[in-house]
C-alpha positions in Angstrom: -48.2 37.5 -5.2 -46.1 37.8 -8.2 -42.9 37.5 -6.3 -44.0 34.7 -4.1 -44.3 32.9 -7.8 -40.9 33.9 -8.8 -39.9 32.8 -5.3 -41.2 29.6 -5.8 -39.9 29.2 -9.9 -36.3 30.0 -8.2 -36.9 27.6 -5.9 -38.1 25.0 -8.5 -34.6 26.2 -10.6 -32.2 25.4 -7.5 -33.6 22.5 -7.2 -33.6 21.3 -10.4 -30.4 22.2 -10.9 -29.4 20.4 -7.8 -31.0 17.4 -8.9 -28.9 17.8 -12.0 -25.5 18.0 -10.5 -26.4 15.1 -7.8 -27.0 12.6 -10.7 -22.7 12.5 -10.4 -22.2 9.8 -8.6 -18.8 9.2 -6.4 -18.5 5.8 -5.3 -22.1 5.8 -4.9 -22.7 9.2 -3.2 -23.9 11.8 -4.9 -22.0 15.5 -5.9 -23.6 17.7 -3.6 -24.0 15.4 -0.7 -19.4 14.6 -1.4 -19.4 18.3 -1.9 -20.6 19.1 1.4 -18.9 16.4 3.2 -15.5 17.6 1.7 -15.8 20.9 2.9 -16.8 19.5 6.5 -13.6 17.3 6.0 -11.1 20.7 5.2 -12.5 22.6 7.7 -12.1 19.9 10.2 -8.8 19.7 8.7 -7.6 23.3 8.5 -8.3 24.0 12.4 -7.5 20.6 13.3 -10.0 19.2 15.0 -10.4 16.5 13.1 -10.7 13.4 15.6 -7.5 11.2 15.9 -9.6 8.1 16.1 -10.9 6.0 13.7 -13.6 8.1 13.1 -11.8 10.7 11.5 -9.1 8.6 9.9 -12.3 6.5 7.8 -13.8 10.6 7.0 -10.1 11.7 5.7 -9.3 7.9 3.9 -12.8 8.0 2.2 -13.6 11.6 1.2 -9.8 12.0 -0.3 -9.1 8.4 -1.7 -13.2 8.3 -3.5 -12.8 11.4 -5.3 -9.2 11.2 -6.6 -9.8 7.7 -7.4 -12.8 9.0 -9.8 -10.6 11.3 -11.3 -7.9 9.1 -11.8 -10.4 6.9 -13.4 -11.8 10.1 -15.9 -8.5 11.1 -16.8 -7.4 9.6 -20.5 -3.6 9.6 -19.8 -4.0 7.6 -16.0 -7.8 5.7 -17.3 -5.5 4.4 -19.9 -2.0 4.1 -19.7 -0.8 4.8 -15.7 -3.0 2.2 -13.9 -6.3 4.5 -13.5 -7.7 5.6 -10.2 -5.5 3.5 -7.9 -1.9 5.0 -8.8 -3.6 8.5 -9.2 -4.9 8.6 -5.5 -1.4 7.0 -4.4 0.4 10.0 -6.1 -1.3 12.5 -5.4 -2.0 12.3 -1.7 1.6 11.4 -1.6 2.5 15.0 -3.6 -0.3 16.4 -0.7 1.7 15.2 1.9 5.1 16.3 0.5 3.7 19.9 0.5 2.5 20.0 3.3 -1.2 21.0 1.8 -2.0 17.7 3.9 -0.7 18.7 8.2 1.0 16.2 9.6 -1.3 15.4 12.3 -3.8 14.1 9.5 -1.5 12.1 8.1 -0.4 10.5 11.9 -4.2 9.8 12.1 -4.3 8.2 8.8 -1.2 5.8 9.5 -2.4 5.4 13.2 -5.6 3.5 11.6 -4.4 1.6 8.8 -1.2 0.9 10.4 -1.5 1.5 14.2 -5.1 -0.1 14.7 -4.6 -2.4 11.8 -7.0 -1.8 9.9 -4.6 -3.1 6.8 -4.4 -6.2 8.4 -8.6 -6.9 8.3 -9.1 -5.5 4.7 -6.6 -8.0 3.9 -7.6 -11.2 5.5 -11.5 -10.1 4.8 -9.8 -10.3 0.8 -8.2 -13.6 1.0 -11.1 -15.0 2.5 -13.4 -13.7 0.4 -11.3 -14.8 -2.6 -10.2 -18.1 -1.0 -13.5 -19.1 -0.5 -15.0 -18.3 -4.3 -12.7 -20.3 -5.9 -13.5 -24.0 -7.2 -11.8 -26.6 -4.4 -10.1 -28.3 -7.0 -9.0 -25.4 -9.1 -7.6 -23.2 -6.0 -5.1 -26.3 -5.6 -4.4 -27.0 -8.5 -3.7 -23.1 -9.2 -1.7 -23.0 -6.4 0.9 -25.7 -7.0 2.0 -24.2 -10.6 1.8 -20.5 -9.5 4.5 -21.1 -6.5 7.0 -22.4 -8.6 6.5 -19.4 -11.5 7.1 -16.7 -8.5 10.2 -18.2 -7.1 11.8 -19.3 -10.5 10.8 -15.2 -11.7 12.3 -13.9 -8.5 15.5 -15.8 -9.1 16.0 -14.8 -13.0 15.0 -10.9 -11.6 17.9 -11.2 -9.3 20.2 -11.9 -11.8 19.1 -10.5 -14.7 19.7 -7.0 -12.0 23.4 -7.7 -10.7 23.8 -8.4 -14.2 22.6 -4.6 -15.5 24.5 -3.7 -12.4 27.6 -4.9 -13.8 27.4 -3.0 -17.2 26.3 0.3 -15.6 28.8 0.1 -13.4 27.6 -0.3 -10.2 28.5 -3.5 -9.3 26.3 -6.8 -8.6 26.8 -6.9 -4.9 25.6 -3.4 -4.8 22.7 -4.0 -7.6 21.5 -6.8 -5.9 21.5 -5.9 -2.3 20.5 -1.9 -2.1 17.9 -2.8 -5.2 16.4 -6.3 -6.2 16.5 -7.6 -3.0 14.8 -4.9 -0.8 12.5 -4.3 -4.1 11.5 -8.1 -3.2 11.8 -9.0 0.5 7.9 -8.4 1.2 7.3 -4.4 2.0 8.6 -2.8 5.0 7.5 -4.3 8.3 7.9 -8.1 6.7 11.0 -7.2 4.5 13.4 -4.1 4.1 13.3 -3.6 8.6 14.8 -7.6 8.8 16.8 -6.9 6.0 18.5 -3.8 7.3 18.9 -5.7 10.8 20.6 -8.7 8.8 22.7 -6.0 6.6 23.6 -4.1 9.8 25.0 -7.4 11.6 26.9 -7.7 8.9 28.5 -4.8 8.2 28.9 -3.5 11.6 26.3 -0.2 10.7 23.5 1.3 11.6 20.3 -1.2 10.4 18.5 3.1 10.9 21.0 4.0 8.0 20.7 1.1 5.9 16.5 1.0 6.0 17.2 5.0 4.3 18.9 3.4 1.5 16.9 0.3 1.4 13.5 2.2 1.4 13.7 4.4 -1.7 14.0 0.8 -3.9 10.9 -0.5 -2.7 9.0 3.1 -3.0 9.6 3.3 -6.8 9.9 -0.2 -7.6 6.1 -0.4 -5.6 4.9 2.6 -8.1 6.4 1.1 -10.6 4.9 -2.2 -10.2 1.3 -0.5 -9.7 1.6 1.4 -13.3 2.9 -1.4 -15.3 0.1 -3.6 -13.8 -2.4 -1.1 -15.5 -0.6 -0.9 -18.8 -0.5 -5.0 -18.8 -3.8 -5.4 -18.4 -4.5 -2.6 -21.0 -1.9 -3.6 -23.4 -3.2 -7.5 -22.9 -7.0 -6.4 -22.8 -8.1 -8.3 -26.1 -5.4 -11.0 -25.8 -5.9 -14.7 -25.6 -2.7 -14.4 -22.4 -5.7 -12.6 -20.9 -7.9 -14.5 -18.4 -9.9 -11.7 -17.2 -9.0 -12.3 -13.3 -9.0 -16.2 -13.7 -5.1 -17.5 -13.2 -5.7 -21.1 -14.4 -6.3 -22.2 -18.1 -8.9 -24.3 -18.4 -11.7 -25.3 -20.5 -14.5 -23.9 -18.3 -13.0 -20.7 -16.6 -16.4 -20.0 -15.2 -16.2 -23.3 -12.9 -13.0 -21.7 -11.1 -15.4 -19.1 -8.9 -18.9 -19.4 -7.9 -21.3 -16.8 -7.9 -21.5 -13.9 -5.3 -24.4 -15.1 -2.7 -27.3 -12.7 -2.3 -26.5 -10.0 0.8 -27.9 -11.0 4.2 -26.8 -8.5 6.9 -26.5 -11.1 9.6 -24.6 -13.3 7.4 -22.1 -10.2 7.1 -21.4 -10.1 10.3 -21.2 -13.9 11.0 -18.2 -13.4 7.9 -16.6 -10.6 9.4 -15.6 -12.4 12.7 -14.4 -15.6 10.7 -12.1 -13.8 8.8 -10.5 -12.3 12.1 -10.7 -15.5 13.9 -8.2 -16.8 10.8 -6.1 -13.8 11.4 -5.9 -14.3 15.0 -4.9 -18.2 14.1 -2.2 -17.2 11.7 -0.8 -14.6 14.8 -1.3 -17.6 17.2 0.9 -20.0 15.1 3.2 -16.9 13.9 4.1 -16.3 17.3 4.8 -20.5 17.8 7.5 -20.3 15.3 8.4 -16.6 14.8 10.8 -17.2 11.1 7.7 -17.3 9.3 5.2 -14.7 8.9 1.3 -14.8 9.6 0.3 -14.0 6.4 1.7 -17.0 5.3 -0.2 -19.3 7.9 -3.3 -17.4 7.6 -3.4 -17.9 3.8 -2.6 -22.1 4.6 -5.1 -22.1 6.9 -7.7 -20.9 4.8 -6.8 -22.5 1.5 -6.5 -25.8 3.4 -10.1 -25.0 5.2 -11.7 -24.6 1.4 -9.9 -27.3 0.4 -10.9 -29.8 2.5 -14.4 -28.2 2.8 -14.2 -28.1 6.1 -16.7 -24.7 6.4 -19.9 -25.2 5.6 -21.6 -23.5 2.8 -23.3 -20.9 4.7 -20.3 -19.8 6.8 -18.3 -19.7 3.3 -21.1 -17.0 1.9 -21.1 -15.3 4.9 -16.8 -14.6 4.7 -17.6 -13.6 0.9 -20.7 -11.3 1.5 -18.4 -9.4 4.3 -15.4 -9.4 2.1 -17.3 -7.7 -0.4 -18.8 -4.7 1.7 -15.1 -4.4 2.5 -13.2 -3.9 -0.3 -15.9 -2.6 -2.4 -16.7 0.3 0.1 -12.6 0.6 1.5 -10.4 -0.2 -1.0 -9.9 3.1 -2.3 -9.5 4.9 1.1 -6.7 2.0 1.4 -5.0 3.7 -1.2 -5.0 6.8 -0.5 -3.6 5.7 3.1 -0.7 4.3 1.2 0.1 7.6 -0.8 -0.2 9.5 2.2 1.7 7.1 5.1 3.7 5.0 2.8 5.3 7.1 -0.1 7.7 9.1 1.0 8.5 11.6 -1.8 11.3 13.3 -0.4 13.4 10.1 0.2 12.5 8.9 -3.3 13.9 12.2 -4.3 16.5 12.0 -2.6 17.8 8.8 -4.0 17.3 9.3 -7.5 20.1 8.7 -10.0 19.7 7.3 -13.6 21.8 4.2 -12.3 18.9 3.4 -9.8 16.0 4.0 -12.0 17.9 1.9 -15.1 18.1 -0.9 -11.9 14.5 -0.3 -10.7 12.7 -0.4 -14.6 15.5 -4.0 -14.3 13.7 -5.4 -12.1 10.1 -4.4 -13.5 10.8 -5.9 -17.0 12.9 -8.6 -15.9 10.0 -10.3 -13.7 7.5 -9.3 -15.6 9.0 -11.4 -18.9 10.0 -13.9 -16.9 6.8 -14.6 -14.8 4.9 -14.5 -18.6 6.8 -16.9 -20.0 7.2 -19.2 -17.2 3.4 -18.6 -16.0 2.3 -19.9 -20.3 5.0 -22.7 -19.5 3.2 -24.0 -16.4 -0.5 -23.5 -17.4 -0.9 -19.9 -16.4 -2.8 -17.2 -18.3 0.4 -15.1 -19.2 -1.2 -11.5 -18.0 -2.1 -13.0 -14.4 0.9 -14.7 -13.7 2.5 -11.5 -14.5 0.5 -9.5 -12.5 0.7 -12.1 -9.1 4.1 -13.9 -9.4 5.9 -11.3 -11.3 4.6 -7.4 -10.3 2.8 -8.1 -6.6 6.3 -9.7 -5.7 7.4 -6.0 -7.2 5.0 -4.4 -4.6 5.3 -2.8 -1.0 3.6 -6.1 1.0 0.6 -5.7 1.2 -0.8 -2.3 0.6 1.9 -2.8 -2.1 -0.7 -5.8 -3.6 -3.9 -4.3 -3.2 -2.4 -1.2 -5.2 -1.3 -3.5 -7.9 -4.7 -5.5 -8.6 -6.8 -2.8 -8.0 -4.4 -0.9 -10.8 -5.6 -4.0 -13.0 -8.9 -4.6 -11.5 -8.0 -7.9 -9.8 -8.4 -7.8 -6.4 -9.8 -11.3 -6.2 -6.3 -12.5 -7.0 -5.0 -11.6 -3.6 -4.2 -14.7 -2.1 -1.6 -15.7 -4.6 0.0 -12.1 -4.5 0.0 -12.2 -1.0 1.4 -16.1 -1.3 4.1 -14.9 -3.5 4.8 -12.0 -1.4 4.8 -13.5 1.5 6.8 -16.7 1.2 8.8 -15.3 -2.0 9.6 -12.6 1.1 10.7 -14.8 3.8 13.3 -17.0 1.3 14.9 -13.5 0.4 15.5 -13.0 3.5 16.6 -16.1 4.0 19.1 -15.8 0.9 20.5 -12.6 2.1 21.7 -14.0 4.9 23.5 -16.8 3.2 25.2 -14.3 0.8 25.5 -10.7 2.8 29.0 -12.2 4.1 31.1 -12.2 0.9 29.1 -9.5 -1.0 29.6 -6.9 0.8 
């Protein structure tokens, strides 16, 4: 009888202890449940039994992404000055891959889901649709008209700034802009340095693969510095009048720029998802007709025009907002883990490091930040938001880089503007590179 009482008492204490531990939540999951799933993931990875499918990728990216984001968000230095959980997640995942702690087959599974199956495309179009349809129609057009000149002028100033610093440190104007400034601002990898390497290869009579290996480090370091800087800027100017707290355009009534979040409806979430992917396919079809223009430029333009002209009934706009919120609130940390796992090559970055290279990358970040700050202020934008979207986002690794930059500064709602500047600006960089490369080599 006594033993039974003691047993029941021990069980009660154990339940109480587990209950207390389970009150710690990581992205809504209690710590006990999280540990069980983490153990499951570790066993699956260590035995090479993690499914090489969407299922395996989601489990790996969500479990690792959420826990590293949680840690980074609570570490004092990272939380306050280095972009918080976003930067921590990317860096830790990149280091784990570099040290072979995460096996190559797991990296392949995650990369295949994000890039091969294009979850990245689904995430970005959902986020763009959600953020644009949440905006006030008149404010959207007014902000876009002011934003694009700021983005393009900031990129122009940065081009010459990096070139001049290159001359001062002995690298030369041409080398500095060809191998640092232009690749950083080209719009990422697939739509950026890959075609840029082809342009260089044609002009220099060299291998595109060799040139690509020289361009990639600038994209990686520029992207990491942009993410860290975005988090730092948002913290340093937290209580400044220059901070719009996620609102881009300066107006007397900032709250009028966005609509309230609709009450979630399960059916509408599905409706919003299919509308979002329809915009994606529409943009892809237009890009096939006009190959020189990136599909995302058409996607953004079609969503902006649909919102501006009021073509979509409120029911469908709210559906897109709902589906976008579901995806971004649940999969942002997973996507950041995928960025670190599949796109940040620590080995390649370390092999390219030199003090001149670091100085040029820092110059690009500093100049574009200062230019977009003052130009944004001149054009009636909140300077902090201008720095993050018109400046730092244009030093990022395309779509994934934009997400990381905005996540680090807690401004994911501005993804449409970041993508707008990044994609259109990146296309202009390729055009300019094609003109300059013949006599700058």
